[in-house]
N, C-alpha and C positions, 0 to 999 in steps of 0.2 A: 620566850625570846629574852634578852638579854635586858637590863635595863639601861635606857639611855645615859650615854656619856654626859659627864658635867662638865663644858669645856673651860678652863681658866685660863686668862692672859696674867703669862707669866714674867715676859720683858719688852719692852718696844722701843724706838726709836724713829726719827724723822730728820729729813731734810728740808728746809721749808723757807719762806723766806725771813725767819727769826733767824736762819743759820742753820748748819750743819751736828745733826744729832741731839741726841735726847736733852740735855741739860741744856741747850741753846734755847730749845724749845718750852723746857718748862719756866725758864729766865724771861722770856719772850712773853708769852703767857700772863705771867706774873707781875710784869711791869708794863702791860699793854700796851707795848709798842709799836708803832705806827710802819708798815713795812714798805707803802708805795714810796715809788722813785721813779725820776724821767728818765725816760730810757735814751741810749746812747743811739741815736739814728743811721750810724753807719754799721754799729753790729744788729740792731734789728731794724730792719728794713720794712715796719708794717705800714699799717693806719693808725695804732695808737701812740699815745704822747708821755703816757706811765704804764705801769707792771711791779706787781707784787713777784718780785725775782729773788731767787735763793742767791744772796750775795755771794759774789765772788766766786762761782762754779764754775769750775773749768775743768772737764771730766779727766785731761792729762794730765794736770796738778793733785784731784784729790785722788784719782786711781791710778796714776804713773801711764807710760805710755806705753806699756806691752800689753796687746791687746786692745786697746783701744781707738786704733786709728782711724775704723769705720763706726764707731759707740755712736749713737744717737745721744739726744738727751736725754729724753725717757729714761732709755734704758741707764746710764749713768746714774741719773736718781736713785732707782731701783736700786742697781747695785751696789752705791753706796750706801744707802739705808740699811739694806740687808747685812753688810758688812759691820755694821753699827751696830745692831742686834746681836749677831753672832762674835762680835769679838769686844773685849775689856779697851779701856785707856790706850790702854799699852797695846795692844795689838795679839794678846793672847786668846784665841780661841775660845771661848767659856760655854758656848754651845753647839754638842755634839749633834751631828746629822749623818743618816745612813737611808738605808733602802725605806724605813717608816717614817721618814722627815720629808712633810709634803711643801709645796708652796703653792699658795691663792692667787693669783696678782689680777687687783682689778683696774680697769683701763676705760676709755673713750673707744678710741681706734689705734691703739699702737701710738705713734707717734705723726701725728698728720704732716709735719713737715718731709717726712723720709717719703712718704708718700707722693705729697707734694715733686719733690724733686725725682723723685724715679718716674713717674708719670712724664714731669714735663722732659727729660732728657729721651724718653721715648718717641715726644713730639720732635724734639731738637736737632735728636742726631741726624746721622746720614742717612741711616737707616734705621725702623723701627727697635731691631735689636742691638745697637749701637749705645748701650750704658752700661754704667760702673756694677759688674757683679757682686763686688765688696758691699751694694748699697741694695741690694735685692734682700737681703734676709729681714735687713729695717721696716722693711714696707709692710711686713706681716704681724699682724697686732700682736702675736704671740714673741716676739723677737727679744722683748725685756727679758719675760721671766724665764726664756730660753737661757739669754744671756747669763741671768743669774745662777741657774742654776750650774753652768759649766764654770763660773767664776767661784762659785763658791761649794764647789763639787755636792749640789744637791741631788740624790738619786730616786727621792720617791716621786708620790705622783706629781705633777707639774701643771697647773691649770692658769688662763689667763680666762678672765672674765667681761666680756663690754656690757658695761651697764651704767657710763657715765657716772652720774653724778647720785650714783645708789651704789655703784659698782663696790665702795668698801663695805657695805653692809651685806650686797650678795656673798661676795667673797667670802665671808665671816659666816653666814648662812652655809654656802658649800663645805667650808673647813669642819663647822660642824657635823656635816653629813658623814665627811670624810673620816672623822673618830669615829661615829656611832657605829660604820661600816665596815670597822678594823681596818678601814687601810690605812691608818697613818695615826704615828703614836704621839707625834710632833706637827703642828703646821703654822709656815710661817706666812700669814696672812696679811694683805696690805692692798695699797693701790698709790699710784703715780699717775701726773700730769705734768706733760712739759710746756713751757710760753714758747712760742716761735713768731714768725711771724704769720706762715700758712694757717694758723690754728685760730690767730687775731683776725685774717680776712675772713677767714669763715665765720664765727662770731659776729663780724658787723654784717656781712652780708644776709647773716640769719637772724639778726636782726636785733642780735645783743646788744646793749647798752652799762654793760658791769665791767668793771675792769680785774683786767684777768690776771690769775695768779698762778704761781705753778709750787710743785712740793710730791714728796713721797712721805708716808706712812706705813710701818710696818711691825706687826705684833706676835708674840709669838703666843701661841695657842694649845696647852696642852690637856690631857683629863685630870679634875681634880682626883688627887691620888695617887700619880704617877705622875708629877713635877719632879725635872731634874734638882740633881744635886745644885744648891747654892741658890736655888729658885726659890720664890714666895707668889701667891697668888698677890695678883693686883687687884682683879674683879673677875667674879662671875659671869658667865652672858647666859641669861636667865631665857630670854626667848626672842626671835629674829621673827617678822613677819613683813612681808611685800604685797604690793597690787599693783593693777594695772590701772590708767586712769584713760579716756578715748576723748574730755574733752578739754580744752582750754585750764580749766581749775581743778587742781589738785585736792582740793580739802576733805572733799566725802572720802577719796581714799586712802588721804592720809589718816583720818578719823579712823577709820575703820581696821587698819593696818596697827592703831596705838591701840586701840583698844581690845584687840584680838590678843595683841601679843599680854595688854594688862591681866586679860582672862586666861589664858594657858598658862601665868605664870602663879593666877590666885593674888593679883593685885591689883588694889583700889588705888584710883588716881592719886589721892591727899595722901600716899604712902611713896609716893616718887619726891626725890628730895631736888633732884633739877633735870633740868629737861633742855636737850640743847638742839637745835636745828643745823643745817648743813647748807642750805641752797641758798643762793644771791640770786639781787635783782627781784622783781616779782613774785617765783614762783617761791625766794627765801619769807618775803612778807607772809603770802599765803601759806605757808608752813608757820611759823612763828603764832599768828593770827589761830591758827589751829591749835598748837600746843596753848596758849594763851585758856582758850576757850576749855580746854581739858582739865588743864592743870593747875591754872591761874599765874597774875604775875609776876610773883614771889620763887615759884616753880623755874618759869622761864628765865628768870633775870640773875639766879644764882648763880652761873656760871659763865663768864664774860664772854661774849663772841670774840673770837680769835679775828683780827683782824687781816687777813691774807688776798683777798679778792676773789674771785669766781675761779676756786682750783680744781673745777670738774669732778675727774673720777677719784681726785684724792681727798676732797671734800669731807665726805664722812668719817673716812680713816682719819683724817686728821684732828676732827672735831674729838673721835675716841680721846685721840692722844690729849687734844685738851683737859677735858674730862677726867681725865688721870694725870694732866699736871695739877690743875687745880686740887684733885684728891690731895698729893703728896703734899703739898702744902697746909690743910686747912686740915684739923682733925675733927672737927666734926664732921667732914663727910663720912668718916669710919661707918663700914656697915651701911650705908644708905645706899637707896638705889638711884639711879640715873637711867635717864632714856635720849638715846643720838636717833634722829630722825634724817631724813634724806627724800629731795625730791631732786627728780630729773627732769628737763622740760622738755622730753621727748616720750614721755606716757610713761614713768614708773614712781613709783615710792616706797621706802622702805623705812623701819625700823629697828631696834635693836634694844633691849630693857638688860641694862648691869647692875650686878651687884657689887657695889665697891669695897675691897678689902677690908675686914674690922679689925 
């Protein structure tokens, strides 16, 4: 049996409340920008007064009018972010893709707004089947990944993982398996979450009290030794672990995942340079308390938290982007170990151990 592939992150980008593109994200993290803003109630007719929105993100303005008439917001975020990874600042394609290039996209349930709108039309129409057929594809959770493949001509395996707050790390683990089993030689790994009135109402009625955010982060993952021309490793993925928890407190499951990841990589807690949590609200407090118990305050506080609100499925992918942003401007980070964790309120935890490029 061949040795397991050593996956490395070689490129990334994000569309977030900091703005569109990698540079906006790096600058936002460095400056510690606040991204919460008052909502325009005429546009966002939901229960929230504040949210962390991608500024000035209008699909037709960002992607053009062709092919975007029925595109929902989460799809627009994903298509735009992948475009940032595949092209340089002048629009030239710098990452070539083919049948050996995969996409793994994490989500909560696709576009909640599209699902609600389509369902509402089936009740309010004169007949149940009097719905807009153009909206039907948006109501399935893999719509965004499918549209990304069509838009950017991605011809390899195409997977959507509904993992909520842990989706980004679960997507990374899935990508690692694709590489290990030779199903792909490069994988675009990411997660996306939109803000919408429908999501806000579900969050409110589900007992959520955090300020919601939105965004998408996408990482290009390749085997070490097979990196495309013009790219260098940014971080190696050493271990990924996940667990389920059946009660309301995720701390025991998270601690087990973290210690298992460290053990599998033969790493001691004291060797970890930074430990970064992803969850918001009470679950986030539990998550950070667990990380502090394992690693200590200085390790947990080393990478400043990106205050982007509750970004749901995108949270852990965005936190990996945060670690990479800090490492880009901090010479001390070279060659160091970083752990990114995630907690979903519906019963899953995950963590990924990274070795930053040195």
